N, C-alpha and C positions, 0 to 999 in steps of 0.2 A: 276225048277231049273233056269232059264231066267226070266221067272215072281219076281222070290227073285233080282237078279241083276239088272234089271228093276224096279225096286222099291229102292232099294238103289240105281243107282244111280241120280235118279229124288228125292229121298229126301237127298240127297248131291248137290242137283243144289239147290235145296230149297232154303235149309241152306245159301248154297251161296250168294243166289241174297239179303238174306236176312241182310248178313251181308255186304252187299256193300251195302245198300241201308240205314241201319245206320250208319254206316261211312259215307256217304254223309252228312245224317240229322248233325251226330256230329260235323263234322268240317263243315257246316252252320253256325249251331248256336254257335260253336266257331268266324267264322268271321262278324260276325253281332256282338254280345256282345262287342269285341275287336275294334270296326268300330263306332258305337256308344253310348255302354256304359260305356266301360274301354279305360285305356289308358296306354300296357305297353312300358315303354319308360326306356334310360340306362344315368346314371350319369357323364358327364363327367367334370371336371375341379376340385379344392375344393374349389370353394365358397362356398359351403352350410355343410362344414364341423363344428361337427361334425356331423349333424344329417345326409347327406350324407357323406357317400367316392365316390372317384373316383372311378368308374365301376359297383355302384352299381344300381339294378335292382328296377324300380318299378312303381307297378300296379295302378294308378292313376283314382278315377270316375270323369269322365264327367258331366258335367250341375247340376254341386251341387250348394245349396246357399254357402257365401265364409262368411266365419268372420273374426275378426283378428287373426291373429298366423296361417291361414292355410298356407299351401304351395301350389301353383299353377305353371301349367305348360304350357307358353305360346310358340306360334311360335315366331322364331327369324325374324330379318328382314336381321340378314347377313345370306351369300353364306356358312357361314364356319361350324356356329353350327343351325340345328336346331328346335332347342328348347332350352328355359331356363326355368330352374327352380327356383326358390326367392319363399322368404316365404310374406308372403302379413301382410305390413303395414296399421295400421289403417289411414292415409289419401291417400292412392292408395285404399283400402275398398271403405271410403268413395266416389269416382270417380267414382269406378268400380258399386256400385248402385244407383247411379243417373244415369246414362251413361242404363245400364239395363232397367228402371223403363219408 
């Protein structure tokens, strides 16, 4: 009887350790993906209506190739607004592509 309780406690402890390690791995992967591959932002303001409404959430791919008509997220220079979301125009595309080369 005592041996059965010990095995049960060890089994529960082993399971709990596995769950903890799995949770750490999942959280780590989430942080890496959203730090380097994707951006999760909130739209503020009416400048992109009707494509995006105020307080819409967007997930954007970081470091992708740009083309005409793409929507980009830029870090703002002003302190009030952290990011600016704009549609990429043809002249801006040319300037950015020349700068990246």
